[in-house]
N, C-alpha and C positions, 0 to 999 in steps of 0.2 A: 503494500500499500504507500510505503514512503516514495519509492520511485514513481508510482502513478501519480501521486500527489504533486511531486516536484514537477512532473511533466505538465499537470493540470494548471499550476500556477504560472509555469511558462507560456501556456497557451492563453490563458485568460488575461494576464497582466493584472491590471489594478481597476479594470473598468466593468468587472462582473462580481456579483456577490454569489460566492460558492456555498454559503451557509443556509441558503433559503431552503433546500430540499435535502432530506435525511434518508438516504437510500434504504436503510434498515427497516424503515416503516412501510415500505412498498414490497408486496409480494408479487412475482411473476410466477404464475402456475401453469405448467406446460401440461396439455393433454396428451393422449397417446398419439396424436397426428402432430404434435409439435406447435399446435395452435396456442398463442399467449393469451392467458387470461390474466388481466392485471388488475389487482386489488390494492386499494389504499383509502386512507381517510379523506383526502381531498382529491379534487379533480386535477389540480396542479401536480400533486404527486403520482397520479395515473399517467398524467402526460409524460412526466419523467420517465416512468416505467415502460411506456410504450415506446419512446424513443430508444431506450437501452434495448428492449426485446427486439425491435425491428433492425437495430443496428447489429445485433448478434446475428440475424437471419440474413441481412442484405445491406450491410453498410456501404458497399460500394455503389449500389444504385441510388441511395439517399445521397451521397456525395456527388455523384454526376448530375443529379437535379440541380442541388444547390450551387455547383459550380456554374452550371448554365445560366441560372437565374441571377449570378452575380458577376457576369462578364469575366469568368475565370475558366471556362471549359477548355479553351485553347491550352492553358497551362498543363492540362492533362492528356488532352487528345491531339494537341497539335493543330494543324490548319483545318482539320475537320470540326473543330469547335467554333472557328471564326463566326460562322452565320449566327449561331446562338449568342456569342459574346456581342456582337453588333446589336441585335434586336433587344437584348436585355438593357443596353444603354439608350438605344433609340426610343423606347417606350416610356423613358423618364421615370422608372420605378423608384430610383433612388430619391428623386425630388418629391415623389408621391409620398413616400414613406416619410419623409421628413416634414411634410406639411400636414400630414393627416393622422399619423399614427397616435400621436399624444392626444388629439382631440377626439378621433372618431372611434378608436378601438375601446371597448368598455374595460375598466380596471379589472373585472373578474376574468376576461379573456386574456388580459396582458400576463396575468399569472400563469395561464396555460401555456402561453407562447414562450414565456421565459424558462419556465420548467422544461419543457420539451428541448429547448436550446441547451439547457444545461446537461440534460440526459445525453444528448449527441456529443456534446464537448467532453463530458466525462468518459464517455466510452472510448472517444478518440485518445484521450490521455492514458486509459489504460490498455488500448491496443494500437499503440503508435505504428507497428507494422502494417495496419490496414489503412493508414491514412494515405489517400491519393495526391494530395497537394496540401502541405502545412499550411499555405496562405488562406486556406478556407476557414482555418479555426482561429478564434473561437466561433462556433456558430452563435449568432445573435438574432434576437427577434428581426432586425432588419433584413438580415440574410434570408430568413424563412418567408417574410412577406414579399421580398424581391422575386423570390422563386415562384411564389403563388401567383404574382402578377404576370410573369412570363407565361405560365401555364394558362391563365384565364384570357391573355391576349392571343395566344395560340387557338384556344378554343373558340374564340370569336372570329377565327380565320383572318386576323390581323396579319400574321406572318405571310399568308399566300399573297395579300395585297402588296406587301413589301417585295415580295418575290417578283411579282408581276411589273412592278415599277422598275426595280433594278434590272430586269431582263429586257426592259423596253417593249413590253408586249402585254399590254392590258387585255387583250382577247385571251390569255392563258386558258387552255382547256384542262380539266382534272383528268389525271389518268384513270383508267378503268380500274387498276389494281386498288385505288384508294376507295373505291365506293362500297365493297362488300362490308366494311366495318360497320357495326351498328349495335343495337341492344334491343331486348324485349322486356316488357314488364306487363303483368295481368293481375287484376284484382277481382275477387267475386265477394260479395256479401250474401246474406241470408236469403235474399230475393231470387238467388241463383244456386245456392248451394243445397245439398240434400239433407244436410243435418242442421241447417241455420248457423254454422260458423263461417268465418271469414278467411279467405285465402289470399296471399301475395306472392307472386313470383318476382324475384330480384334476378334478372338474367342479362348481364352485361356481355357486350362482345368488344373485349379490349384486347391489345396486345398481350401475349403471355409472358413475356419479358420486358424489362426496361422500366423507366420512370413512370408510365402510365399503365403498368400492370398492377393488379390488385394483390393487396396483402391482408389476410383475415386476422382479426383480433377480436377480444372481448375486453371491454373497459367498465370497470365498476368502482365507484366510490361512495362514501357515506354522504356525500352532498347530492345524491339523487340520480347519478349516472349509472346505468345498467344497460349496455348496448353491446350487441355482437353485430359485426359486419366487416366491411373492407374499406381500405383506403389506399392512396397512392404514397409512394416513397416520400418521406418528408413532411406528410400531414399529420399534425398533432391530434386529430380526431377522426372519428369514422365519416365517411362520405356517402356510403350506402349501407342500410342494415335495419336492424329491428331491436327495440327495447321491450320491456313488458308490457308496453301499452299500445305501441304503434310501430310501423315499419315504412319504408319508402326505397324506390329504386329510381334511378336515372337512366334516361336513354337520350341520346344525342339528338337535338332538333337543329332546324336550319332555317329559323327566321333571319330577316336581314338586320344583323346587329352592328355591321361596319360599313362606314362609307369612305370613299375616296373623293377629295376635291381637287379640281385642276385650278391652279392659281393663274391669275393673269398677271404676268410679269411686267414691270416696267421696260420700255424698249431700250434703255441705255443702263440704268442702275440695275445690277443683278441681284440686289438684296430686297428691292422694293416690289411689292405685289399690290395689285388694285382691289379695293373692296368698295363697292358703291362709287362715291365720288372722291375718295381719298386714297392715298398710297400709304400702306403700312411697310414695316421694315421686318425682314424675317431675322431671327435670332439664330446666328450660327452656333453649333455644338460640334464637338469633337469627340468621337468614339475612340477610346484607347484600344488598339488591337495589337496583338504580337504574332507575327507570321513567321514560320521557319523555312529557311533557304538553305538547302544542303545541311540540315540539321542545326543551322546557327539561328537563334531567335532574334528577330529584328522587329522593334517596336515602330508601329505605324499609327496614323491617325486617319479616321474616315469621317468625312464632314457630312453632316446632316443638319437639319434646322427645325426651328419651331415656329408656327404660324398659329393664328388665332383658331385655326381649325384643328391643329394638333401637330404632332411629329411629321416632318416634311422632307421629302427627297427630290433632288433634281435627276432627271434623266434625258436621254436623247430626244424623247417625245414630249417633255415638258416638265413641270414642277408640280408636284402632287403631295397632298397632305391626307394622312390616314387618321380618321377619327372613329373611336368605338367607346361605349360607356364603360367598358373593362379598364380603360385608361385613367378614370377618375374616381374609381371605387376600391376601396381598400379592405372591406369588411367580409369578404367572401368566407373565409375560414372561419370567423366568428358565426356567421350565419349557419354554417354547417353544424358547428358546436351546438348553437341554440336548437336546431332540429334534433341533435341528438338528445337534449334535454327535455323536449316536449313530452308531455304525458296525455295529451288529447288534441283532437284536431284544431280546436281554438288556439291553443299554444303553437301548434305547428304552423298554422296559417299566419299567426302574427309573426313568427320567425321569417316567413316567406316576404312579409311586407316590409322587412328590411331592405328589400331590393338590392342585394348585394351579389347574388350569383348571375352572371352575365347571360348564362342559357340552361339548357338542360329540360327535357320533359321529366315530369315526376309522376309516377304512380304510387299511391298511397292507400294504406289499410290500417284499421286499428281495432282494439277489442271490443270497441263499442259499436261495431258493424258498420263503421263509416268507410266508404271507398272514395278515391278522389283522384282526378287526373287533371294536370295543367301542363300546357306548353309554355314553361316558364322562360323569362329572359328579360334582359335590359334592352328594351327596343325603342330607338329614338322616336319622338314625336316630330314628324317632318313635315315640312312645307309641301303642300300639294303642287302637283304641276311639274315635277322633275322625274326624271328616270333614275331612281335611286339605286336600282340594280346595277346600274353602270357608273361611270364617273360623272360627277355633278359639278356645275361651275362653283369655284371658290372665288367669286369676284362679287358676291353679294351676302349680306347677313341673313337674308331669307332662307339661305341653306345652312345657316349655322345653327343646327339644334342645340338645345340646352337641356331638355327634359326627356324623360322617358315614360312609357305608360305605366299607370299604376297596376299592381297585381290583378285587381279586380277586373281590369280591362282587357286580360290576356284570355285565349281559349281555355275553357276548363268545364269539367263536369264534377258534379258532387252529388252523391246518392241518387244515381240514375235509377229509373223504374226497371230496368233491365237487370240490374244487380250485377253489371260488370263494367270495367273499363280496361282498355288495353293500349299498348302503343308499341310499334316496332319501326320507329324512325319515319313514320309515314305522316300523312295529313292529321292535324289535330282535329279537323272536322269529321273524321271517322274514328272517334275514339270509345264509341259505346254503340248501343242501338241506335236506329235512325232517328227515333223520337227524342232521344237523350242528347244527340250530339251538339256542339257548338253550331251556331249558324254562320257560315262562311260570309254572308253578307253584312255581318255585323262588325266587320274587321276591315280595316283599310288595306288596300293592296300593297301600300307602301310599308306595310309590317312584314311582308315578304313570306308569310307562312307557308308551308308545304301544301300543295293541292293534289299529291299523288299518292297512290297506294303502291305497294311492292308485293313481292311473293309471300313475305312472312305476315304482313298485315292481312291479305287476302285469305291466306291458309288459316290464320288465327280466327278470322270472322267466321269461316265455314266450319271450322271445329267447334266454336262456341255455339253457334247457332244450332248444330245438330242435338245438343243436350236441352232439354226442358230444365233439368237441374242437373248440377255437377257434383259429384262426389270428389274427396280428396285424391283418389286414385285417378279419376278422370283428369283432374286439374294437372297431375303430373304427366298423365298421357299427352295432354295438349302442350305443355311446356316442352316435353321431349320429342314432339312430333318432327320428323326428318323429311317430309314430302313436299315437292313442289306442286302447286295447282296446276289444273289444265283450264285455259291455256297458261303458259308462263306469264308472269306479270313482273318482270324486270322493270324497275322504275327508271332504268338508263339505257335500255335497249330492247328490242324486239326480235326474238329469234324464233317466233311460232311457226315461220314457214318450214321449219324442220319437220314438223308433223306431216306436212303436204308433199314432202319430196317423194318421188316414184323411184323407189329403190331398184326397180328393173332397168331404169335408164342409165344406172351407174353400176354396173355389175362388179367392178373392182371395189366398190364401197358398199355393195348390198348387206354384207353381214353387219357391218358398222351401222348403217342406217336403220335396218330392221331391229336391232338391237336396241337402239335409242327410242325408237317408236314403240316397242312393246315394253320398254322400261316402266316400271310402276312409280318411277320418279321418286323412290325413296333413297335418301344419301346414307344407306347402310355400308358399313366397311366391307361386307361381303357381296355387295351388289355389282355385278359387271356393268350394268347400264350406268350406274354412278360412276364407275372407274372411267368409262369411256367420255362421259359428259364432264368430268373435271378435266380430262386432257383436252377436250374440245374447247372448254371455256378459255384455257390458257392459250390455246392457238388462235382463238377470236380476237385476243388484245391487240395485235398489230393492225388488224382490219379495222377494229373499232376506232382507233386514233384517226384515220382518214375517212371514216364513213360520216357523211353529213347528217346533221339533225333531221328527223327525229330518231336517228341510229336504228333503223329497220334493216335488218340483214337479207339481203335478197338471195335468191337461190345460187347464183354464181359464186358468191362470197362464202356461203355455208359450204358449198362443194369444195372450194379451195382449202377452207379450214379443216373439212374432214379429211382431206387428203393428207394434210399435214399431221393431223392426229393419228391417222393410220401409219404414217412413216415413222412417227414418234414411237408408237406402242410398239411396232416391229422391232425398231432399232434397239430400244432399251429393255424390252420385255419378251420379244420373239413371238408375240401373239397380239391379236387386237381384243381378245376377250379376257381382260385381266380385272378382277375385283377392285373396287376403290382402295381398299386396305392394302393392296400391294403397291400401289402408286403413292398413297397419302399416308404419312405417319406423324404420329405424335412421339417426339424426340427429347430426350432429357439426358444429357451425358451419353453413357454407353447404352442407354435403355432406349429401344425403339419398338413401337407397337402400332399396328393398324389403327386407324381412327375413322370415324364416322364424320358426315357433315360436308356441305358445300356452300358456296356463297348464296346467301339470301333464302336458305331454308330456315326454319325456326332455330335449330340447332346449327347455326351459321359458322362457316369455317373460311378463312383466307390462307393462303400458302405461300411459300417461298421455295426456291430450288434447294435441294437437299444433296442427295448423291445418287449415282448410277440411274438417273433419270427419273428419281422420286423426288416428291416434294415433302415439306414438313410444314405442319400447322404453325402459324406465327402470331394470328390474331382469330377471334371469334368467341366461341364459348369458352369463358374465362372463369370468373367466380359466379357461382350459383348459389343462392340462398332462397329457400322456400319456406314461408312462415305461415303457421296454421294457428288463428286466435280462436281458441276453444274455451268453453266454459271452465275448464280446469287451469287454463292459463295458456302462455305463448309457447307453442312448439316450433322447434327451428331445426331443419336439416339443411346441410350444405356441402359443397364440394368445390375444389380448385384443380385446374389443369395439371399442375405438378405436385407441389407439396408446400410447405411452409418455410423452407430454407433454400437459400440460393448457393449453398455451400455442397459441392460434389460429395464430400465425405460425410455429409449429414444423413441419418436414416429418412429424414423428412425432405429430400431432395427431390424425390419422385414417388413418394409412398401412396399419393392419392391418385396416380395415373391410371391404374387398372380399374379401380372404381369408377372414375370418371369415364373411361372409354367404355364401361358396361351400363352406363346411365344410373349408377348407385350413388347414394349420398351418405354422409354420416350424420349421427344425430348430435346436435349440439345442445347446451344448456345455459340458461341465464342463472341457474340456482347455484349460489355460493357453496353451500354445504355439499351438494352433489359434485360439483367440480373439484373441490378439495378432496373429497373421498376417492376420486377417480383419477386424481393427478398422477402424472408419470414422474414429475420433479417439481418441487417448490423452492425458490431461492430469491435473494434480493439482488437488486441491479447494482453490484459492486464488485 
C-alpha cells in the first residue's frame, strides 16, 4: 500500500482530496459470471466502487475513451487518434465545462463524478503497468465531462458534418455498412399480457467491443439506488436498466438534431462574415495536435473558428458552422443518474424534463403497470421556410435557433389501449397500435422525425398482432425472433425482385436462386439460405454505393451480385450450400462459435472480415436485459455477447458466449441478501 499511495500522491498532486472516499466501506460482490454488484452506504461510494470494478475488467477501454475526449488519443494511438483529438477541441468542451459545471451540475451529482474520478485514479496508482498514457491522470470531473460531451456530439452526428466539411463534399453518402446498427425495445402491460404483469425488453444493438460496448453492473446504496443494467466505459452510472420499481431501454433515433450554416464571408476580410446588415468577426482558435513522421512526434496547430452559430470550419467550398444542442448542454450524465434514482413514472418523466439527453428513443415500463415510449431528443425550434436537412444560410439571425422543443412536444405514447409499445429505430409514428400512435401531422417536418419502417419494426408488429394476449414465454419468442418479413422491408434498399427472378434463365445460378427463394428467411446458424443471404448482402455493398435513390436493385445488378456470391462461396468453402454458422462466427480470443443473426432481423448482427473467407460479428445483439414486473417483485434475466471481463486470462472473458448463442439468459437479482449468499467473491476496492 505504501508504494501505491506514493504513486497516487504523485499522480494527484495537491489539487485532489484523497480522503473523501474510504474504500473499506465499499463491497464489490462478484457473482458466478463475474458481474460486479457494488454495495455501499452512499451513491458516491458506489460510484467509486463501480470505477474500480470496471477498471479491473477493462481499464484500457475506459482510458481510450477519456484520451479521446481530452485531445490525448494521438499520444497513445499516434496519427490514428488525430481526428478525435481535433473534434474534442473543435466542440469547445473545455470552455463548456468551465462555464457550466459549477453552476449547472447539482452538488449531489458532483459527489458522484468526483468519487468515480477518484476510483479510476486510485486504480491507476495501484496498477501503473496498465496505464496507457500517464498524462491522462489524475482523472478529474472535467476529463469525465469532456469525454461525455464528445460522445454526445458524435451521437448527434456532429462528427459526420465535420467530416463532410473537411472533405469538401457536403453531399456525403452514408456507407451501407453503417446502416444495420440499431436496437429494439418492447413493453407490454396488463392490457396485453395473459397474467396481468408487465414486461420490458432492453435489447440494444451496439458494437461488441470498444468505448460504446456495454458493461453490466448492479449498483446499490443506502441512499435509494438499487439498479441493474449496463453502461459504457467511463460512465459513473447505469445508462439502460431496471431498478425495483421501473426500467427503461434506449434505441437510436434519427430526428434532425444538428444543423450546418454556410457563412457569407466578406469579399476581402477573411475573418468577417455577414449577418443581416452587419459584419461580425470570426474568433480564430487553434487545435493543438501532434503528428508522427517516421516515428518522430511533431506538434502542429489546426485552425478553426467560432461564429455566433457555433464552431466553424473553412473548406474549399465555403465557410461552415456546426450547431447542435449537445454543444450547450452539460447535464446528460446527471439526467441518466436521476433516471436511475426514479421510483415511479412521475419521477422518471421529471428527469426527462431536464432536457439534457440529445437523443435516443426510450421504452419504459414499471411495477405500477405503466408503459411508455418517447422519441426523445433536443430538437431545435427552427424558423420555417428553410431546408433544414441541408446546409442553411448563416447570414441571418432568422436561422439562429436558441431553443429546443419541450419534452411534452415530442412524439410519445403513455398507457396505450393496445397494451404495448415498441421501437426498432423506425418511425415514432408507428410505436403502438394505430389508434394509440402519435399523429405525424402534429409535428413539424423541420423536426426531421423518421417516417419509415424497417424489417425489424415490420416483423415486430406482425408478431405482436398475432397474439390476443402475450405470455412471458411469448414475449421472449418475440424478442428472439430471427425471421425477415415478406416482402423484405429494408428501409435503405429494395431487393424484393430477388423473389421474382426466373431461376431457369440463369442455369449457372439456379441452385443459388432457388435456395434463396425457398428459404424460410430465418437467420439461424444452421440455415443454408441464411448463409447464402449473408454473403449476398456483403456482395451487394459495392453496387449499393453507385445505385441511385431510392436504391431499388434491378435484376441485372442482383444477378451480378449473385455471381460474385457464388464465386466467393466456391473459393472459400468449396460449395454454395453452406449454413450461416460456417460463414459467420462469434469470436473471442481463441474461441470461435457459429452464430445466428443477419442485418435488420430482430436479432440483428453486423460483421467484419475475419479469416479464411469467414466473418465475425462486431455489432448487433449485445447486452440483453428482460424485465418482468410481477406481484412478487421485479424479476430480471440478462445476457451479454462475451462476458464481464476484457482480460483473456479471466474465466469471464467469454463465459456467456455459449448461452448467448443458444438464446439463453442468466437470472439476475436486486436482492442484497441473495446476492451475498450466492457470491463468488467479496472484496473492497483497494
